[in-house]
C-alpha positions, 0 to 999 in steps of 0.5 A: 500500500505504501508503494502505491501511495508513493507512486500516486504522489510522484505521479501527481508531481510529474504531471503537475500543471504550470501555475497560471497568473492573470495580470491586468494592466492599464496602457502606459503602466509599468509592471511593479514587479518582474514576472517571477519564476523559480527554476532548478537550472537557469541554463536550461530555462527560457521565457517565451511570449506565446511560442516566441522566445524572449530568453534562453539561459542568461541571454535576452533576445530583445534587451531593449524591451526585456531583462532578466532578474536572476540575481538570486538563483534559482529565481529567473524573473522577467522584467519588461523595461518599457511602459506596457502597450496594447500589444504587450498583452498575451501569454508569457511562459517560463520553461525549464527544458520542455516543461512549462513552470509558470504562465502569466496572462497579461490583459490590457484593461478595456481591450478584448483580444 
């Protein structure tokens, strides 16, 4: 019986869904805090907007718009450097390898997508 309980517990960890966070913002707002993500290995991690890569490991593809706040590993936090626009709305996901760890849905107030 103990073995089956351990297997069920392990199974639920393996198949865990990523945490989802919905953030609403006004146009022109700045995100007060970065998009937070905790990972085991920063070098195997990335941020994506929809399925478009924003970062890979410590490299940021568009460093005028985004930066990483990874000063206290295992945190791998995404900062948006500029005020938010309508087209900043969407799904942002933090991954480690092929596993999504955390998903943020940014929604511009007053706009329906």
